[in-house]
N, C-alpha and C positions, 0 to 999 in steps of 0.2 A: 791487512787490518781497519783501510779506508773500508773496503766492502762491506766485511766486517760489523760495519759501523754505521754503514746505509742499509744496513735490513732491516738490525734494529732500532732504524729511524722509521723505518716503514712499518715496520711494525708497530710501530706505538703509535701512526698515523695510523693505521686501521682498526687498532684497538679505539681509538678516540676515534673513529669516525662511526666505527659502529653504533649503529639504531634499534633499541631496545623498544620491543613491541611487546604490550601487552596484549593478556587473549582472554576471553572470559564466556564460558559457556557453549566450552566447544569440548569435546572428548580429548583424550592425550594424542588420540589416530591422527585429527582433524589440523591438528599443531602440529606436530610432525609434519602432518605435510604440506603445510604455514611454511615452516621451520623450512623444505626442503626448497621448494620458490621462490627464497630471498635466505641464503646459506653464510649471504655474510651480516646478518640482522641477526638477534639475541629476541627468536618468539616464545616468550614463556603464557603456557597458560595458567589462571590463577582462578580462583572464586573473587566474587565483588570486594569481597575484607579485605583480601591479601592483595584488591589491584590498589587499593585505597594506599597498603603499606609500600608501595610499593611504585605507585603513578609518580613519585619525586622526580627521581630520575630517568624516567621513560619517556619516548617521543610518538609516540603512540599509541591504541589500546584500542582495540575491537571489540563491538557485543553491548554496550550500556556504559554508563559514563552520570555522573551526578554530581552535582554542586559543589560539594567537599573537593571531586578530584577536580575541576578542573581548576578550582582554587590551589589547589598544591598540585600542580603537574604544570610544575615552571618548563618545563623543558617539553613541553607536551604539544604538538605541531598538527597531528591529525587525528579523528577522533570517526568511526566506522563503525555506521550500527548496520544488525542482519535483517532492516524490516527498509522497504520502499518510504512508510509511511515518520518523518521527525515532529513531529509538534509536541510529543512526546519530552522531547530533550528542548526543543527555539519555544513551545509557548505555552508549556504544561511546566512540568515542574522543574526546567535548570535551564531559567531564560541568561544565568550569567556566560553559558557557553554561546548564542547569539552573537552576544556585541564582542565576544576573546577572537584574539589574533588565529585560531586552532582551522582551521580548513575540518566539515564536516563530511561525508562521503553515502550514499544509499546502497539501495539493491533496489533499486528503483526495474521498472524492466523483467525482470526475471520473473517474477509475482505476476506478471503478467497472462501468461497461459490461464493458473489454472484459476486466479478469480474470475477471469473473462468467462472460464468455463462454466463455473459457478451458479456466475450472472445470468445466462446465459439456464440452468440447468432451475434455475429458481422461478425464472421465466416458463420456462413451459414446463414446472411442474401446475402450475396458477391458466395456460390456455391449452395447454392438454387434459385440466382435469384431476392429474395424477392425485391432488392435497383432497378428492374426494375419492378418488374410485382405490386409493390403496388402501385406505382405513375398512375398505367391505373385507376382502382378505380375511379378518379378523370372523367375523361369521359369515365367512363364504358365501357372499351372496352375487348372486350374475344377474343383474341386471343394467341389457344395455340400452332398453329405451329412457332412461333419462340421463343418460349420457350426453354430453355438449361441448362442446370447444372449440378457442378458434385458431385462423390460423393467422400468423403471421406474413405469410408471404403476402408484400402489396401496403402491407404496415406501416411506418414511420420511426420509424428509433429517436428520443435526443436521449446525447450521451456528454455529459457534466464530466469534463474532464480529462481531454484528447491525450494523456502521457501515456507511459508506458504500460497501462492498465484498460484505458479506454480505448487506445486502438485494437487491443487485442479486439474489447467487446465490441467495435462497429464492422470488423474485418466478421467476426462469427452474425452477425447482426442483418450486414448485407450479403453473406451466406444462404441468409433463410428468406430472400428474397426482398430485404424490409428496406425501406429508404430512412438514410442516418443521417443525422441532423447533429454537429459537432455544441461542444460547448469551451473554449480556451479562452485564456486571458493572452497565449502566445501565439504567432506568425505559424500556421501551421502549412506544409507546403501541401501541395496536394499529391491528396488517395483517392484513387478511385472507388473505395468504396464509403467516401463521403459525400455526399449531396455537398454541402457545404457547412463553414464552421462561421457560429457568430462570440463575437465579445462577450462575457458574462454578461453586461449592462447592458444587452441585448435580449435575455434570456425571457422574462415577458413575453416577447414575439414572439418567439416561436415554442415554447409552451405550450399553448392552444393548440396545435400541429400535432403533437406527440398519440401517441400510439401507445407508449413504452417508453418512461422517460428511468436513465440508467446514471448510477451517484456513483463514482470511477475521480472522482476529483480530491486530492491531499487535502487535510486539515488546516488550514492558514486563518490569520484572523480579516484576510479579505471573505476564504468562503463559509466559514463558522458562520451557522444559520440563512446563508442561501438562498434557501428552499424551507420562507414560508410560509404565512395564513393568504398572501394575495399570490403565489404559486401557488399554492394547493389549489385555490381557485381560479385558479386559470386552467391548470390542466384542465384536457378534453374527459368529458362522459367517456366513463367503463377504460379510464385506459391503467395501466398498469407502474407501478412505480417499488423499482428497485433498485438499496443498494447498499454499496458493496466495496465501502472506500471507509469512512466516520462518519459515525454517526449523530455529532452534533452540526455537522452540517445542512442537515434535515432539522423543522422543528416538529418534533414526536406531536403535541397537543395538537396540531394544526395536521400531521400525516390520521389521527384519532379519530377526531372530527370530516374531515373527507373521509372514510369510510363510513363512519356513524352516516353519514347521509346517502350510501350510495352511492357518492362520485366517483369512486375510484373502485377497476374492476379486484384490485385485488397489491397485494406488496410482498414483497419477497426480501427479507432482512436476513442478512448478515454480520450488519451495526448495524446498533440499536443508541441510545441514551435515555439514562443510563445506561451503562455494560457492563458486568453485566445487565441483562434483563431481569427484574425482581417476580417471583408470586406473585400477583395477583394486579400485574399491570393488567392494563384494559388491551394490545396489541397482542396482547395472549388471548382471549378470545372470539378472535374474528377467524369464523371458518376462514375465511379467501386470504387471510394472511401468511403466507412461510414467513419460520426464524431458525434463520444455523446460529451458534456458539462461535459466531466467530472464526469460522477456519475454513475460508474463501483460500487463503494463502497456499492451505498443503497438500502435497502432491506430491507421489512415487518418485519426480525429478527437482525439487526448488532444489535440494542439499545441494546434488550435483553443482546444478548454476550458481548456485552460490557465496561453496569454495571456489568456484571459476572466477569471476572476481575478488575474493575475496584474495589468493593468491597471485591476482596479478595485479593490484592495488598494492600488495605485500612489495610485489618484484616493483612498481612502477616506483614507490617510494624510498627505498631504498640505492636506489637506481638514479634520484630527482629529478623522475619524466611526470610531466602533467597526472592526475588521478584520476578517475576513473566514474563519474556519479557523483560530481560535491554539489553538495546541496547552495543553493540561495542565499543564505542565512537571512536575512533582513524578509525576502518573497517569502520562504519559508518552503519549499520543495527545487 
């Protein structure tokens, strides 16, 4: 009798301790995979509308969150976004989250390889003049005499934001023989592919040295507009500008002026401000500007790596262990 009572008590305790985790934007098979990673939790796949209806007794939500969910989520302890950037939630649309007790985690680092590949692809398209050569295929024109190119070996790359993405860009740039300088507010440990790292307040000192400037910083209050008119004026004549993180980090009218004045040799943009870039915008008119529609994050390996982060964090959450990739909500990354 006592044994049966103890068993019932244990079952009741387990039920009370069960964590309810809402998952938005993933397939039913992915939700089942997450459930298998944390058998003691209740992992529920929901639409955004269903999430709002069920958030009241949920302990965590993966995917997306709104101000209404923050206010209704009385038991909410953890929010996991599928992206690396969190400005959408902390800076732009859901400021309530920033001052709440809810822990925020992101998917930083895992997007580094494909975004770094894309950044170098944008640069190489410009330096190898592929933006000029590839269109001639339509006219079946063979014209090697007018072809010229720029060698990366020995050039200097400035990587603004040496996080999970910027580090991968630095590795690739160094592999091309470039001297790499980083700009980051954190103390970056020694890395053989980085010549040096300076704080953001010293960016004006290193901009004139750069043959290419990569923008890979997260968008925060501090980084928004950090590449403005003065910074574009300081850039080396015939340098390249590559942006793959967030458009509001650089001042678009100043970039247009730098291109109009022939100060820059070209620009590769996966992110713009505004975004999507509207028809008729001045950036569309430049032959030496390569624009892609914010697709640098995509690859055949991304979802695999993302699922590993989600599964591990769900396991840690239900076990009461520290989570991976916790965001400093005040700093915004």
